[in-house]
N, C-alpha and C positions, 0 to 999 in steps of 0.2 A: 827201414821202410820210409818211402817218401811221404810227406804230409798228404798229398793227394791220394796215394794208395791207402793210407790209414783211413782217411775220410770215406773213401769208397767202400772199404771193408766194413766200417762201422755202419754206413748207410745200408749196405747189402744185408747185414745181419739184422738191423732194425726192421727192415722191410720183411725179411723172412719170418721173423717171429710175430709180426703184427697181423699176419694172415689176411691180407687184402687181395683176394684172387683176381680182382679186376686190374690191379696194378703190378702185382708181384712178378708175373712172367716177363713183362716188359723190363722191369727193373733188373731182374736176373739176366736177361738177354744183354742189356747194356753193360752190366758188370762183366759178363763172360766175353763180350767183344773187346773190352778194354784190358782185362786181366787174365782171361782164360777160364774155361769151364772147370778145369781141375782145381784151381784155387777156390772157385765157388763151392765145389763139393767139399773141399777141405774145410772151408768156413762153416758149412752146414754140419759136418761131423763135429767140429769144435762146438757149435751152438748146442748140439745134443747134450753136452756135458752140463749145460745150464738150464735148458728148456725141455729136455727129454727127447728120446728117439722119435716119438710120434710127430713132434713139431718139425724135426729135421726131415723126416720122410714126407710129410705133407708138403713142405716147401719144395723139396726136390721133385715130387710128383707133379706139383702145379707148374713147375718151371722145367719139366723134363726136356722140352724142345731146345732149351738153351744150355742145360747143365748135365743131362744124362750122359753117362760114360758109354752107353751103347753096349753092344755085345763084343767087346774086345778082351778076350781072356788074357790074363797076365798083365793087363794095363796097370793094375794097382800094385803098389810096392808090397812085398810080402811083409807080414808082421814080424817084429823082432822074434828071434828064436827063443829068447829067454825073457818073457814078459815081466816077471818080477824084477830082474836085474835092470832091464831097460827103463821100467817105470820108476824104480828107486833112483836111478841116475838122473832122470828128468826131474823127479821130485826134489832131489838134492840141489839141482841147478836153480830151481824156483825158490825154495825156502832157505837155502844155504844154512846159516847158523841156527835158524829157527826150526829146521827140519826135525830134529829129535823131539822137540816140544810138541810140534804139530802131529807127528806120528804117535806120540804117547797119548795125546788127546783123542785122536781117532781110534786108537786101540781101546781106550777106556769106553768110548761111545759104542763101538761095534767093530771088532777085529775083522769080520768078514767084509764089511763095507770098506774098511781101510784097505784090504787086499784088492777089492774091486777098483777102488780109486787109483791105487798104484798100477794095477795091471791094465785097466781100461783107460781111465782118464789121462794118466801120465805116460804109460808105455805107448798107447795108440793115439790119444788125443793131443799129445804134445810132440808128435812126429809130423813131418811133412815140410812143405815149402815155407811156412811162416816162421820167422825168427822168434826166439824166445821172448824178446821184448814186445814184438807185435802181439803175440798171444796174451801176454800179461796185460797189455793195455786194453785189449778187447775183453779179457776176462773181467777187468775192473768195471767196464761199462755194463757187461751182462750181470755182474753181481750187484751193482748199484741199481740196475733196472728191476731186479728181483728182491731188493732190500735184504740181501744176505751180507750184512755189514761186517760181521766178524771175518768172513772169508774175504770180503772186499779189502779190508785192512791188511790182511796178509799179502794180497796181490799188489796192493799199493806199495807196501814195503819192498816187495820184490822189484817193482818198477824202479823204485828209488835206488836199490842196490845195483840195478842194471844201468844206472846213469840217467834215468828219466826224472828230472827234477820236479819239484812241487808246482812251479809255474806251468811246465809242460803238461803235467797231470791235470791241473785245473783247466787248461785249454782243451784237453781231451774230453772233458765232461760235455762239451757241446758237439762232439763229433757225430756226424751222420744223423743228427736229430733223434738219436736213439732214446735219450732221456728227456722227460718233460722238465719244465722249469724247476719244479720242486725237487725232483730226483737229482738234477744237476747241481742245485744249490746244496742239497744234503751231501753229495759227493765232495763238493768243494770244501764244505765245512770239515769233513773227515780228513781231507788232504791237509788243511790248515792245522788240524790237531795232531798230526803225526810229528813225532820228535825229529 
């Protein structure tokens, strides 16, 4: 992902979750003109993993003129035929050697939620045009914005395994104006503390 595209994606997501109906439709329109409506919809689906479906639906509804798919049956890619297998594969790509430990923790907390995370968040939420590193970098910002630090640390480690170093991650903290100064500094502190 080019630095400009990442910045644009971060700015788009920050605007979508801030819920400023006076500015959001224009921001979404500018993003769609530059990167396409399909990428905008994919980013909103991704945002639903962190901010919930109502937030994604509200943002899409408010910017329907720029982002709506319209009535084009078959335009969406079909879901994987085996959601558990597709989700497990995506999960393994993200967590790599940490995957068994993370799965065990999720099983301990709630096996049904673990299954939902695998089949929805990873099988569906981690498919599409965004590359894995793009998703991971955006996930770090979303998790930092919502103070989900344990999960943020996992995704920071994933970014590192995917070749995105500490300096680049620290620079990402300012992307798109998503994080306020305190959140960005808290994220940078966590990045510095990673082994």
